[in-house]
C-alpha positions in Angstrom: 3.7 5.5 -49.1 1.3 2.9 -47.8 3.8 1.9 -45.1 3.9 5.5 -43.7 0.1 5.6 -43.5 0.0 2.3 -41.7 2.6 3.5 -39.2 0.7 6.7 -38.5 -2.6 4.7 -38.1 -0.8 2.4 -35.7 0.5 5.3 -33.6 -3.0 6.8 -33.5 -4.5 3.5 -32.3 -1.9 3.2 -29.6 -2.6 6.8 -28.6 -6.3 6.2 -28.4 -5.8 3.0 -26.3 -3.4 4.8 -23.9 -5.8 7.7 -23.5 -8.7 5.3 -22.9 -6.7 3.4 -20.4 -5.7 6.5 -18.4 -9.4 7.6 -18.4 -10.5 4.3 -17.0 -7.7 4.3 -14.3 -8.6 7.9 -13.3 -12.3 7.1 -13.1 -11.7 3.9 -11.0 -9.4 5.8 -8.7 -12.0 8.6 -8.1 -14.7 6.0 -7.6 -12.6 4.1 -5.1 -11.8 7.3 -3.2 -15.5 8.3 -3.2 -16.6 4.9 -1.9 -13.9 4.9 0.8 -14.9 8.4 2.0 -18.6 7.5 2.1 -18.1 4.2 4.0 -15.4 5.3 6.5 -16.5 6.3 10.0 -16.6 9.9 11.0 -14.2 11.5 13.4 -17.0 13.5 15.1 -17.9 12.8 18.6 -20.8 14.0 20.8 -20.6 15.0 24.4 -23.7 15.3 26.5 -23.2 17.8 29.3 -25.1 20.0 31.7 -24.1 23.3 33.3 -24.3 23.2 37.1 -24.1 26.4 39.1 -23.2 26.2 42.7 -22.1 28.8 45.3 -19.2 28.1 47.6 -18.9 30.4 50.5 -15.5 31.4 51.8 -14.3 32.0 55.3 -14.1 35.8 54.6 -17.8 35.9 53.8 -18.7 34.0 57.0 -16.5 36.3 59.1 -18.2 39.4 57.6 -21.6 37.9 58.4 -20.6 37.3 62.0 -19.3 40.9 62.4 -22.6 42.4 61.2 
């Protein structure tokens, strides 16, 4: 009877250690992912541009002006 209780207690201890180890690994993985995302450079880029409006006259417009 005592041997059965010891075996069950041993299984519970192993289960607790395994659960704790998995929790630590998951926590460290999430922390590593978070740190890598916070310290990595962004993919954003900035482009400074201006809009320039010009008028290009065509030959047809010049011919119409000459006819008038």
